[in-house]
Backbone bond lengths (Angstrom), bond angles and torsions (degrees), N, CA, C in turn:
res aa  C-N    CA-C-N  psi(-1)  N-CA   C-N-CA  omega(-1)  CA-C   N-CA-C  phi
1 M - - - 1.459 - - 1.529 108.39 -
2 E 1.293 115.36 136.29 1.464 120.64 178.82 1.532 109.35 -64.89
3 P 1.344 117.54 127.79 1.480 120.43 -175.26 1.526 114.20 -54.21
4 S 1.329 118.43 -41.02 1.464 118.83 -176.71 1.526 111.62 -66.01
5 T 1.311 117.74 -37.45 1.465 120.85 177.72 1.524 109.87 -68.67
6 R 1.322 116.04 -43.39 1.476 120.24 177.80 1.530 110.29 -60.57
7 D 1.323 117.08 -42.93 1.464 121.13 178.91 1.525 111.20 -61.75
8 R 1.318 116.38 -41.01 1.473 120.07 178.76 1.530 111.12 -64.04
9 I 1.326 116.23 -42.73 1.467 120.64 178.44 1.524 110.06 -62.50
10 E 1.326 116.73 -48.58 1.470 120.77 -179.84 1.524 110.93 -60.65
11 S 1.315 117.27 -40.10 1.457 121.23 179.47 1.527 111.26 -63.39
12 L 1.326 117.21 -43.63 1.467 120.64 178.12 1.531 110.95 -62.36
13 I 1.316 115.97 -44.78 1.469 120.78 -178.47 1.528 110.71 -65.63
14 N 1.313 116.82 -44.71 1.463 120.80 -175.64 1.526 113.72 -77.80
15 S 1.320 117.56 -16.32 1.472 121.36 -178.91 1.523 113.16 -90.48
16 N 1.342 116.97 -5.69 1.460 120.46 -175.27 1.523 110.48 -135.47
17 N 1.322 116.66 133.66 1.467 119.90 178.58 1.522 111.56 -59.95
18 I 1.328 116.29 -43.99 1.471 121.02 175.57 1.521 106.77 -125.55
19 M 1.322 116.13 119.78 1.466 121.80 -178.75 1.516 108.88 -123.91
20 V 1.328 115.68 129.43 1.456 121.46 -180.00 1.529 109.26 -119.82
21 F 1.322 115.99 120.83 1.455 121.41 171.13 1.515 105.75 -92.50
22 M 1.328 116.37 118.85 1.457 120.34 -170.94 1.518 111.26 -147.68
23 K 1.320 115.36 171.82 1.462 121.52 173.19 1.522 106.80 -90.43
24 G 1.330 115.51 114.42 1.451 121.00 -176.08 1.521 110.28 95.38
25 T 1.327 115.05 -161.84 1.462 121.64 -179.99 1.516 109.39 -123.99
26 K 1.336 115.93 171.60 1.469 117.93 -179.84 1.523 111.29 -64.83
27 L 1.320 117.84 -24.80 1.462 120.68 177.22 1.524 112.15 -85.55
28 M 1.339 116.51 -20.63 1.461 120.67 -177.62 1.527 110.84 -147.09
29 P 1.346 116.97 70.64 1.465 119.44 177.78 1.528 110.44 -60.18
30 Q 1.333 115.83 142.98 1.463 120.91 -176.77 1.525 113.67 -107.87
31 C 1.332 117.77 8.35 1.463 120.57 172.40 1.531 108.53 -154.29
32 G 1.307 115.04 159.10 1.457 120.37 -176.76 1.517 113.68 -62.63
33 F 1.329 117.32 -37.17 1.460 120.58 -179.17 1.529 110.88 -66.95
34 S 1.331 115.60 -42.28 1.464 119.77 176.95 1.524 110.18 -64.28
35 N 1.327 116.37 -40.58 1.461 120.53 178.28 1.523 110.81 -61.66
36 N 1.338 117.62 -39.69 1.473 120.74 178.10 1.524 110.92 -56.87
37 V 1.327 116.46 -46.41 1.466 121.33 -178.42 1.528 110.15 -63.37
38 V 1.322 117.02 -45.58 1.469 121.32 179.20 1.526 110.21 -59.85
39 Q 1.324 117.53 -45.45 1.467 121.09 -178.28 1.528 111.29 -64.47
40 I 1.327 116.97 -40.04 1.467 120.48 178.61 1.520 110.74 -63.36
41 L 1.328 116.95 -49.97 1.473 119.92 -178.38 1.523 111.11 -64.85
42 N 1.324 117.08 -38.69 1.469 120.06 176.82 1.528 111.33 -64.47
43 S 1.330 116.99 -40.24 1.467 120.10 -178.52 1.525 111.51 -65.83
44 L 1.349 116.33 -26.52 1.459 120.92 177.89 1.529 111.61 -87.46
45 G 1.338 116.34 -2.52 1.461 120.71 179.06 1.520 113.14 71.44
46 M 1.331 116.41 26.65 1.453 120.63 -177.03 1.523 111.72 -88.44
47 S 1.305 115.07 140.03 1.461 121.34 172.94 1.522 107.06 -87.02
48 F 1.324 116.93 130.00 1.458 120.43 -178.14 1.517 109.98 -150.22
49 E 1.325 114.26 160.30 1.461 121.04 177.12 1.517 108.71 -114.94
50 T 1.327 115.25 154.58 1.453 120.29 179.21 1.524 110.48 -127.66
51 F 1.319 114.80 156.31 1.454 121.64 171.32 1.515 106.83 -127.48
52 D 1.333 116.46 125.76 1.460 122.60 -179.88 1.524 109.65 -81.61
53 V 1.327 116.70 104.73 1.461 120.45 -178.28 1.522 111.87 -68.59
54 L 1.319 117.91 -16.51 1.460 120.43 177.09 1.527 111.16 -71.26
55 S 1.322 116.44 -18.18 1.466 120.88 -178.85 1.527 112.52 -88.65
56 D 1.329 117.95 -8.16 1.461 120.86 -175.90 1.529 109.08 -150.70
57 M 1.315 115.61 101.62 1.466 119.94 -174.95 1.535 112.53 -67.12
58 D 1.350 117.59 -30.06 1.462 119.50 177.21 1.520 110.62 -62.26
59 I 1.323 116.73 -49.20 1.466 119.83 179.50 1.524 110.32 -67.46
60 R 1.317 117.52 -37.68 1.473 120.46 179.60 1.524 111.03 -55.84
61 E 1.324 116.79 -42.76 1.467 120.32 -179.65 1.526 112.54 -81.63
62 E 1.308 117.35 -41.82 1.464 120.65 -173.77 1.526 113.63 -73.87
63 I 1.335 118.01 -26.49 1.469 119.15 179.24 1.527 109.68 -62.92
64 K 1.322 117.02 -30.74 1.467 120.99 178.64 1.526 111.10 -66.82
65 N 1.325 116.52 -37.92 1.469 120.98 176.79 1.520 110.51 -73.57
66 F 1.318 115.85 -40.10 1.466 121.71 -177.79 1.528 110.95 -57.27
67 S 1.326 116.06 -45.14 1.468 121.55 -176.64 1.521 113.07 -93.68
68 N 1.337 115.92 -11.31 1.457 120.80 -171.87 1.530 110.37 57.76
69 W 1.335 114.79 40.56 1.463 122.54 -179.29 1.525 106.87 -131.75
70 P 1.332 119.12 126.54 1.469 120.98 -168.84 1.528 116.79 -80.61
71 T 1.323 117.98 -10.36 1.463 118.67 -172.30 1.527 112.67 -121.54
72 I 1.323 113.46 165.15 1.461 122.87 176.64 1.520 105.33 -124.10
73 P 1.306 119.33 139.32 1.461 129.52 14.94 1.526 113.54 -80.59
74 Q 1.341 113.29 163.59 1.457 122.03 174.82 1.524 108.15 -132.22
75 V 1.334 115.13 132.67 1.464 120.83 -176.31 1.522 109.92 -115.13
76 Y 1.340 115.06 132.06 1.464 123.14 176.96 1.516 108.29 -120.86
77 V 1.333 115.67 135.81 1.462 121.26 176.97 1.526 107.34 -124.47
78 K 1.336 115.40 119.76 1.472 121.51 -178.59 1.525 111.27 49.81
79 G 1.333 115.63 42.64 1.453 121.12 176.79 1.514 115.76 85.55
80 E 1.321 117.37 -8.67 1.472 121.57 -177.59 1.526 110.34 -98.30
81 F 1.329 116.27 130.20 1.459 120.73 175.76 1.529 109.12 -70.72
82 I 1.327 115.84 124.98 1.464 121.01 -179.40 1.525 111.01 -97.06
83 G 1.332 116.54 -45.02 1.455 120.28 -179.53 1.505 111.26 149.27
84 G 1.327 114.66 -163.17 1.453 121.71 -179.96 1.514 111.54 -109.97
85 S 1.306 115.28 -160.00 1.456 121.98 -174.33 1.534 112.90 -58.29
86 D 1.329 117.47 -49.29 1.472 120.81 -177.07 1.524 111.95 -61.45
87 I 1.323 116.17 -42.63 1.465 119.98 -179.70 1.529 110.31 -66.81
88 L 1.334 116.70 -42.34 1.467 119.12 178.49 1.524 111.47 -62.46
89 I 1.329 117.08 -39.88 1.469 120.40 178.00 1.527 110.18 -61.33
90 E 1.340 117.12 -46.41 1.471 121.03 179.15 1.525 110.89 -60.75
91 M 1.336 115.82 -46.54 1.468 120.15 -178.83 1.528 111.13 -65.68
92 Y 1.314 117.08 -37.53 1.464 121.67 178.54 1.531 110.34 -64.58
93 N 1.328 115.83 -48.00 1.467 120.59 -178.05 1.523 112.71 -63.36
94 S 1.331 117.46 -31.90 1.460 120.79 -178.87 1.537 112.21 -85.95
95 G 1.352 116.74 -12.32 1.459 120.45 -176.50 1.520 112.82 89.91
96 E 1.327 116.21 -7.50 1.462 120.90 -177.72 1.530 112.05 -66.06
97 L 1.338 117.30 -34.47 1.460 120.24 -176.79 1.522 111.20 -65.19
98 R 1.329 117.43 -47.49 1.467 119.83 179.76 1.519 110.48 -58.08
99 E 1.323 116.14 -45.06 1.465 121.37 -179.16 1.537 110.68 -62.93
100 K 1.323 117.00 -46.39 1.467 120.93 -179.05 1.530 110.62 -62.38
101 L 1.318 117.44 -43.31 1.470 121.21 -179.66 1.510 111.22 -66.39
102 E 1.318 117.20 -43.04 1.471 120.12 -179.03 1.526 110.52 -63.70
103 I 1.325 117.23 -42.33 1.465 120.84 179.45 1.527 110.62 -66.21
104 A 1.331 116.97 -46.15 1.459 121.36 -177.71 1.512 111.59 -64.02
105 L 1.314 116.61 -41.10 1.465 119.91 -176.00 1.527 112.44 -80.20
106 A 1.329 116.96 -16.56 1.467 120.30 177.42 1.525 111.63 -79.42
107 S 1.330 115.82 -23.56 1.472 118.98 -176.77 1.514 112.53 -87.60
């Protein structure tokens, strides 16, 4: 991975309690999976930041290597990779996501 791209990814993740790499923005998601993540986080009343991978092809490709996860969106909480849309849906439905976010953001 090119160091400058990796540094940019790490900076985005470390500068935000909840960081979502997605297609589009939280105000204008550009795919259904990204929209699912935005709707879940909004329904939990969570403050989060997004990065539109469609605006930067280097980050779009390198985020997959960074996390060792092949798909977008990707959600990070306090620097920890949580997963993508399917995992967030499962965690939301079980109640695990709210609990994990509340604990992470309280510390």
